[in-house]
C-alpha positions in Angstrom: 163.9 -18.9 -93.2 161.2 -18.4 -90.7 160.5 -14.9 -89.6 161.6 -14.3 -86.0 158.5 -12.2 -85.3 156.3 -15.1 -86.3 158.1 -17.4 -83.8 157.9 -14.7 -81.1 154.2 -14.4 -81.7 153.7 -18.1 -81.5 155.7 -18.1 -78.2 153.4 -15.4 -76.9 150.2 -17.4 -77.7 151.7 -20.7 -76.3 152.9 -19.0 -73.1 149.5 -17.5 -72.6 147.9 -20.9 -72.6 150.5 -22.2 -70.1 149.8 -19.2 -67.9 146.1 -20.0 -68.0 146.8 -23.6 -67.0 149.1 -22.6 -64.2 146.7 -20.0 -62.8 143.9 -22.6 -62.7 146.2 -25.0 -60.8 147.3 -22.3 -58.4 143.7 -21.1 -57.9 142.7 -24.6 -56.6 145.3 -24.1 -53.8 146.8 -26.7 -51.6 150.2 -28.4 -51.8 150.0 -28.7 -55.6 149.6 -24.9 -55.9 152.7 -24.3 -53.7 154.7 -26.8 -55.7 153.6 -25.2 -59.0 154.6 -21.7 -57.8 158.0 -23.1 -56.7 158.5 -24.9 -59.9 157.5 -21.9 -62.0 160.0 -19.6 -60.3 162.8 -22.2 -60.6 162.0 -22.7 -64.3 162.0 -19.0 -65.0 165.3 -18.4 -63.3 166.8 -21.4 -65.1 165.4 -20.3 -68.5 166.8 -16.8 -68.1 170.3 -18.1 -67.2 170.1 -20.5 -70.2 169.1 -17.7 -72.5 171.8 -15.4 -71.3 174.4 -18.1 -71.6 173.3 -18.9 -75.1 173.5 -15.2 -76.2 176.9 -14.8 -74.5 178.3 -17.7 -76.5 177.1 -16.7 -79.9 173.5 -17.9 -79.9 170.9 -16.0 -81.9 167.7 -14.5 -80.7 165.9 -17.0 -82.8 167.6 -19.9 -81.1 166.6 -18.4 -77.7 163.0 -18.1 -78.8 163.0 -21.7 -80.1 164.4 -23.0 -76.8 161.8 -21.0 -74.8 159.1 -22.5 -77.0 160.5 -26.0 -76.1 160.2 -25.2 -72.4 156.6 -23.8 -72.9 155.6 -26.9 -74.8 156.9 -29.2 -72.1 154.9 -27.2 -69.5 151.8 -27.3 -71.6 152.1 -31.1 -71.8 152.7 -31.5 -68.1 149.9 -29.2 -67.1 147.4 -30.5 -69.6 147.8 -34.0 -68.1 146.3 -33.1 -64.7 
């Protein structure tokens, strides 16, 4: 079994990279920056609701961390394309 702290640490490093990519996109300004901020806020609210729902219905902290890592990986791919 994988240590939950290991997965949480990986999430922290992966999220840091996505934050860097997002801040670069926002720093360039314009319509894309506004869209990115809007998408970021929408995603954060959705992810929080998803995590809460998961925990309420018997999910484990590890399952929540793994799901967050999936979201972060998708954002890294999307932001890395541009």
